N, C-alpha and C positions, 0 to 999 in steps of 0.2 A: 504493500499500499504506500502511495507516495506521501511525501510530506504535507502536501496541500490537502489530500484526502484524509489524512490523520487529523489535521487541524480542524477540518469541517466536521468530522466525527466527533471530535472532542467538544466543539461548540454545541453540537446538537444534544450530546449527553449532558453537558453543563446546564443548558436550557431547560431540559427535561427535569433534571434534578432540583433546579431553582423553582420550577412551576409545581413539582410535587411538594416541595417544602412549604410553599405559599398556601397550596390548597389543604395541606394537612394542618397547618397552624391556623388557617383562617376559620376553622370550625370550633376553635377554642372560645368559649364565653367567659367574659370578665364581669361578674356582677356589679363591681364598683363603678362601671361605666353606665349603669341603668338607673334612671330616676322615675319616680312616679309623678305623673301630672294630673291624675284624675283617678278617683275610685268609682265614680258614677259618670261615664263608664269606665271600666278598668283600662287604663291607658298608661303607657310607659315609653320613654325615650332612651334608646342606647346610643350614646355618643360614640362616633367612630366605628359603627357597626361594619361598614364596608372600607376596604383599603382604596388608595388612589388607583391602583391597577383594576380592581373590580368595577369601579365607577366608570372608568374610561372604556373598559371592555363592554359594558351594558350599552353604553351610549353608541359605541361603534357598531354594535349589532343591529341598533334600532334606526340609525339615521336615515338609511336609504329605504325603509320600508314603512315609514309613517303615513297614516291616513287619519281622516277626521274621526275623532272619537264619537262613540255612540252610547246610548243609555238603554236599559231594558224596560220595555213596556210593562206596566203593573199588571195588565190583564192578560196579554197574550204571551209575555215573556220574550217577545222577539226584540232584537236590537233596532234602534231607530235613532236618526239624528235628532238633536234637540239643542235649543239655545241655553238649556240648563247647564250644558257641558261643551265647551268650545275648544278644548285642547286637541291635539293629534297624538296618535299612539299606534301601538302594534303589540303582538305577543310573542314571547320567546319560549319555545317549547321546553317542557321539563327535561333537564338533563342533556340540553343541546351540546354542551361541551364541558370540559373539566372545570372551568371557572364558574359557569352557571351551576353545575351540580354541586360545587363546593359551597356556593352562596346558599343553595337549597338545604344542604346539610347543616349550615350554620343557623338558618331559620328554624329548622326542626329542633336543633339542640336548645335554642333560646326559648322557643315556645312550648317545648315538650309535646309537640303534635306531630303526627306521622307525615313523612313527605307525601305519601300517597293521597292524603287529604287535601293537598294544594292543587290549585288550578296552575295553568301556564302563568309565566310572570308577565305582567302588562307593563310595557314601557310608555311613559307619557312625556310629552313636551308642551310646556305652556309658554307662549310668547306674550308680548305686551298686551295687557287687557283681557287675556284668556283666564277662564275660571271654571269652577264646578260648584254649582249652587247647592245649599244643604240637601243631603240625602242619606238614606241608610244603605249599608253593604248587605244586609240580609234581604232575601227576596220575599215577595208576597204573592207571586204567581206560582201555579203548580208545575209550570214547565221547567223553570230553572232549579226548582228545589228537588226535582226528581233525580237529580245527579248529585249524590253526595249530601243531600239535605241542605240545611241553612248554612250559609257562610257564618262561621262563629267567631273568626279572627281575621284581622287585616295586619300585614306587615308593610308599611309604607317607607320605602327607602329613598332618601334624597341624594341625587347624584351631582348636583350642582348647588353653589351658593346663589342666592338671589338678593340683589341689592336692596329692593323694596318690594313688599307684597309677597303673594305667593304662600302665605302661611296656610297651615291646616287648622281650622277652628272648629271647636265643639261648642255650638250656641248654648246648650242647655246642660253642659256638663257641670260637676261639682268639683271644684279644686280643693285638694287636701288643706286643711287649716294650717298645718305647718309650713306649707309651701306658698301660701297665699301672700301676694304682694299688694301694696296699697294701690298701685295704678301701673299699667303697662307704659313704657317709655316710647319715645319717637321711632324706635326701632321697628315697632309694629305699626301696620296699616290700620285705618279705622275699621275695616272688616274684621281684623284679628282681635280688636278691642271689645268685640261683642260676645266673647266668651273665652274659654280656655284655649289657648293657641300655641302652636308649635311653629317656630320659624325654620325654614328649610336651610340646612347646613350640610354641605357635602360630606358624605360618609355616614351621617346619622340615620337612624331608623326609628319609626314609630310603630309601635304595636298597640293595638286596641281590640277589645272584644265587643262584638255586636250582640252576643247573647249572654244572658246571665249564666251562672254556674249550673242552674237546672234546665238549660237549653232553651229558655224563653226569651224571645227578642227583647233587647234593652233599648227603650226609646231614648235614653240619654246618649246613645252612640250616634245620633244625628251629627253630621259633620259636613264641612264644605272646604273647598279649595279656593282661598282668597285670590282675587284678580292680580296678576303680576303688573307691578306699577313700573318697575325699573329692573332690567336684566332679562334672564331666561331661566326657566325652571325645568329640570329634568328629574323624573323620578320613576321608580320601579316598584310595582304593587304585587305582593303575593296574598291572594285571598285563600283562606283555609276553611274547609267545610267540616261538619261534625262526623262525617263518614268519608270513605274513599271516594275521591272524585273520578277514579278509574273505572268505577262500576255503577250501574243504574240501580236505584232503589226499586224493589219489586212493587208491582201495582197492587191496588187494594184487594184484588182477587186471589193473591198469592199469600197463604197464611204461613208465613215463615218468620223467623227472628233474623234480624239483620246484624246482631252482634252476639258474640259468644257469651257475653256476660248477662243477657237478658233474663234468663232463668233466676239467676242470683239477685239481680235487681228487683225482679218481680216479688221474690220472697221477702225482700227488705221493705216492700210497700210502694216502690217507685211507680207502679201502675196508677196508683192514686195520687201520689205526691207530685208526680211529673208526667201527666197524661199526654202533654203536647208531643213530647219525644217518645214515650213509650207506646201509646195508643195512636195518637193523631187523629185524623178525620177521614171521611170517605174519600175526599178528593186529595188529601195529603196524609197518607197513612204513616203511622209511627213505625219505629224500628223494632219493637218487641210485641207485636200483636198476638203471636202465638202464646208466648209466656204469660201474657195478660188475659189470655182466653176471651178475646173479643172476635174470634173467627173460627 
């Protein structure tokens, strides 16, 4: 083998080792970097969740594939364009490459939720004046909920700094008393001052839960993306469901349990204590109908 070939081989090996070290270390979670911003809804910010390399990589994957963002129709569940949401975006498939897979591992480690419960990662770009009006991440239609059930948690990762605006705000959230500040300073836009808000900072991640621990939707999880006033906002969103997003929930005519713990939960009285998850309705069947003896 020639000297040039050996040099090239060495560089490839070195790059592979470097990437392996990065991916291996990226799934390590540091609890000291996490701060609680609200308890209603349960919401937390992880400072420096993503590395510079990870932020740049996600943006590079999305830049040439962006399209106008859509919203889900409350009745049909179909995607449609709306002035409620004016950003542009695209989806990155799960496990697309080693860096994306490493980020998904890190999300699973932080949230204690299985990777299989997550959707593909949604990339978003907000330019001047673009925003997302107040909305919930959980669904109310039976079409979207049929795959994996409700969205129970959202991990919103900020890939760029925004000079002004672009905050994520929870209009009806309750800020923990020990973290409450007298007033928000001029770093926040007027939109952000209307609730508990998070300023987008490159590498930070926001985790919030759209469901209560008993799987009932939390109305306090109402949130919005404030208009970008100065600069550009890039973000990546991972929505996580109560069940695997890779399989469909059985229809109401199928009398089966969708979780191996259903029988134990039923014996503990959860059919009565948590009927929305365990039993459900005719249109939106629960996950433990057989153990709850409703079919």
